[in-house]
Chimera marker file (.cmm) of the C-alpha trace (Angstrom):
<marker_set name="trace">
<marker id="1" x="84.265" y="50.143" z="56.125" r="1" g="1" b="0" radius="0.5"/>
<marker id="2" x="81.114" y="52.137" z="55.497" r="1" g="1" b="0" radius="0.5"/>
<marker id="3" x="78.727" y="53.597" z="52.991" r="1" g="1" b="0" radius="0.5"/>
<marker id="4" x="80.278" y="55.569" z="50.126" r="1" g="1" b="0" radius="0.5"/>
<marker id="5" x="78.567" y="57.375" z="47.235" r="1" g="1" b="0" radius="0.5"/>
<marker id="6" x="80.504" y="58.689" z="44.230" r="1" g="1" b="0" radius="0.5"/>
<marker id="7" x="78.843" y="61.057" z="41.749" r="1" g="1" b="0" radius="0.5"/>
<marker id="8" x="80.299" y="61.677" z="38.325" r="1" g="1" b="0" radius="0.5"/>
<marker id="9" x="79.505" y="62.737" z="34.755" r="1" g="1" b="0" radius="0.5"/>
<marker id="10" x="77.163" y="65.542" z="35.817" r="1" g="1" b="0" radius="0.5"/>
<marker id="11" x="75.668" y="67.196" z="32.743" r="1" g="1" b="0" radius="0.5"/>
<marker id="12" x="72.555" y="69.115" z="31.671" r="1" g="1" b="0" radius="0.5"/>
<marker id="13" x="69.504" y="67.121" z="30.607" r="1" g="1" b="0" radius="0.5"/>
<marker id="14" x="66.758" y="68.327" z="28.234" r="1" g="1" b="0" radius="0.5"/>
<marker id="15" x="64.048" y="66.447" z="30.209" r="1" g="1" b="0" radius="0.5"/>
<marker id="16" x="65.288" y="67.024" z="33.756" r="1" g="1" b="0" radius="0.5"/>
<marker id="17" x="67.612" y="69.594" z="35.284" r="1" g="1" b="0" radius="0.5"/>
<marker id="18" x="70.636" y="67.302" z="35.572" r="1" g="1" b="0" radius="0.5"/>
<marker id="19" x="71.787" y="63.867" z="34.526" r="1" g="1" b="0" radius="0.5"/>
<marker id="20" x="74.519" y="62.063" z="36.444" r="1" g="1" b="0" radius="0.5"/>
<marker id="21" x="76.135" y="58.707" z="37.118" r="1" g="1" b="0" radius="0.5"/>
<marker id="22" x="76.053" y="57.538" z="40.741" r="1" g="1" b="0" radius="0.5"/>
<marker id="23" x="78.076" y="54.604" z="42.089" r="1" g="1" b="0" radius="0.5"/>
<marker id="24" x="77.454" y="53.248" z="45.578" r="1" g="1" b="0" radius="0.5"/>
<marker id="25" x="79.681" y="50.957" z="47.616" r="1" g="1" b="0" radius="0.5"/>
<marker id="26" x="77.896" y="49.738" z="50.691" r="1" g="1" b="0" radius="0.5"/>
<marker id="27" x="79.833" y="47.451" z="53.001" r="1" g="1" b="0" radius="0.5"/>
<marker id="28" x="77.638" y="48.072" z="56.048" r="1" g="1" b="0" radius="0.5"/>
<marker id="29" x="74.259" y="47.162" z="54.557" r="1" g="1" b="0" radius="0.5"/>
<marker id="30" x="73.444" y="44.299" z="52.220" r="1" g="1" b="0" radius="0.5"/>
<marker id="31" x="71.362" y="44.504" z="49.044" r="1" g="1" b="0" radius="0.5"/>
<marker id="32" x="68.240" y="43.150" z="50.731" r="1" g="1" b="0" radius="0.5"/>
<marker id="33" x="68.309" y="45.764" z="53.508" r="1" g="1" b="0" radius="0.5"/>
<marker id="34" x="68.921" y="48.526" z="50.958" r="1" g="1" b="0" radius="0.5"/>
<marker id="35" x="65.942" y="47.332" z="48.908" r="1" g="1" b="0" radius="0.5"/>
<marker id="36" x="63.706" y="47.417" z="51.976" r="1" g="1" b="0" radius="0.5"/>
<marker id="37" x="64.844" y="50.953" z="52.814" r="1" g="1" b="0" radius="0.5"/>
<marker id="38" x="64.141" y="52.066" z="49.233" r="1" g="1" b="0" radius="0.5"/>
<marker id="39" x="60.660" y="50.502" z="49.355" r="1" g="1" b="0" radius="0.5"/>
<marker id="40" x="59.910" y="52.210" z="52.680" r="1" g="1" b="0" radius="0.5"/>
<marker id="41" x="60.996" y="55.550" z="51.202" r="1" g="1" b="0" radius="0.5"/>
<marker id="42" x="58.741" y="55.044" z="48.151" r="1" g="1" b="0" radius="0.5"/>
<marker id="43" x="55.786" y="54.266" z="50.427" r="1" g="1" b="0" radius="0.5"/>
<marker id="44" x="56.428" y="57.294" z="52.642" r="1" g="1" b="0" radius="0.5"/>
<marker id="45" x="56.696" y="59.550" z="49.561" r="1" g="1" b="0" radius="0.5"/>
<marker id="46" x="53.403" y="58.196" z="48.193" r="1" g="1" b="0" radius="0.5"/>
<marker id="47" x="54.791" y="56.400" z="45.124" r="1" g="1" b="0" radius="0.5"/>
<marker id="48" x="53.646" y="52.982" z="46.401" r="1" g="1" b="0" radius="0.5"/>
<marker id="49" x="50.703" y="51.883" z="48.514" r="1" g="1" b="0" radius="0.5"/>
<link id1="1" id2="2" r="1" g="1" b="0" radius="0.2"/>
<link id1="2" id2="3" r="1" g="1" b="0" radius="0.2"/>
<link id1="3" id2="4" r="1" g="1" b="0" radius="0.2"/>
<link id1="4" id2="5" r="1" g="1" b="0" radius="0.2"/>
<link id1="5" id2="6" r="1" g="1" b="0" radius="0.2"/>
<link id1="6" id2="7" r="1" g="1" b="0" radius="0.2"/>
<link id1="7" id2="8" r="1" g="1" b="0" radius="0.2"/>
<link id1="8" id2="9" r="1" g="1" b="0" radius="0.2"/>
<link id1="9" id2="10" r="1" g="1" b="0" radius="0.2"/>
<link id1="10" id2="11" r="1" g="1" b="0" radius="0.2"/>
<link id1="11" id2="12" r="1" g="1" b="0" radius="0.2"/>
<link id1="12" id2="13" r="1" g="1" b="0" radius="0.2"/>
<link id1="13" id2="14" r="1" g="1" b="0" radius="0.2"/>
<link id1="14" id2="15" r="1" g="1" b="0" radius="0.2"/>
<link id1="15" id2="16" r="1" g="1" b="0" radius="0.2"/>
<link id1="16" id2="17" r="1" g="1" b="0" radius="0.2"/>
<link id1="17" id2="18" r="1" g="1" b="0" radius="0.2"/>
<link id1="18" id2="19" r="1" g="1" b="0" radius="0.2"/>
<link id1="19" id2="20" r="1" g="1" b="0" radius="0.2"/>
<link id1="20" id2="21" r="1" g="1" b="0" radius="0.2"/>
<link id1="21" id2="22" r="1" g="1" b="0" radius="0.2"/>
<link id1="22" id2="23" r="1" g="1" b="0" radius="0.2"/>
<link id1="23" id2="24" r="1" g="1" b="0" radius="0.2"/>
<link id1="24" id2="25" r="1" g="1" b="0" radius="0.2"/>
<link id1="25" id2="26" r="1" g="1" b="0" radius="0.2"/>
<link id1="26" id2="27" r="1" g="1" b="0" radius="0.2"/>
<link id1="27" id2="28" r="1" g="1" b="0" radius="0.2"/>
<link id1="28" id2="29" r="1" g="1" b="0" radius="0.2"/>
<link id1="29" id2="30" r="1" g="1" b="0" radius="0.2"/>
<link id1="30" id2="31" r="1" g="1" b="0" radius="0.2"/>
<link id1="31" id2="32" r="1" g="1" b="0" radius="0.2"/>
<link id1="32" id2="33" r="1" g="1" b="0" radius="0.2"/>
<link id1="33" id2="34" r="1" g="1" b="0" radius="0.2"/>
<link id1="34" id2="35" r="1" g="1" b="0" radius="0.2"/>
<link id1="35" id2="36" r="1" g="1" b="0" radius="0.2"/>
<link id1="36" id2="37" r="1" g="1" b="0" radius="0.2"/>
<link id1="37" id2="38" r="1" g="1" b="0" radius="0.2"/>
<link id1="38" id2="39" r="1" g="1" b="0" radius="0.2"/>
<link id1="39" id2="40" r="1" g="1" b="0" radius="0.2"/>
<link id1="40" id2="41" r="1" g="1" b="0" radius="0.2"/>
<link id1="41" id2="42" r="1" g="1" b="0" radius="0.2"/>
<link id1="42" id2="43" r="1" g="1" b="0" radius="0.2"/>
<link id1="43" id2="44" r="1" g="1" b="0" radius="0.2"/>
<link id1="44" id2="45" r="1" g="1" b="0" radius="0.2"/>
<link id1="45" id2="46" r="1" g="1" b="0" radius="0.2"/>
<link id1="46" id2="47" r="1" g="1" b="0" radius="0.2"/>
<link id1="47" id2="48" r="1" g="1" b="0" radius="0.2"/>
<link id1="48" id2="49" r="1" g="1" b="0" radius="0.2"/>
</marker_set>
């Protein structure tokens, strides 16, 4: 049980450096808690007020 991230299909992108597919399986944290963490990160990085 835990948090697992799998990255695949890494390829060059004409707009950005890389394009990839990321799959996350999170059995420790629910979707709501993950959404709150993402929102807090966006605020701390200055993307949201």
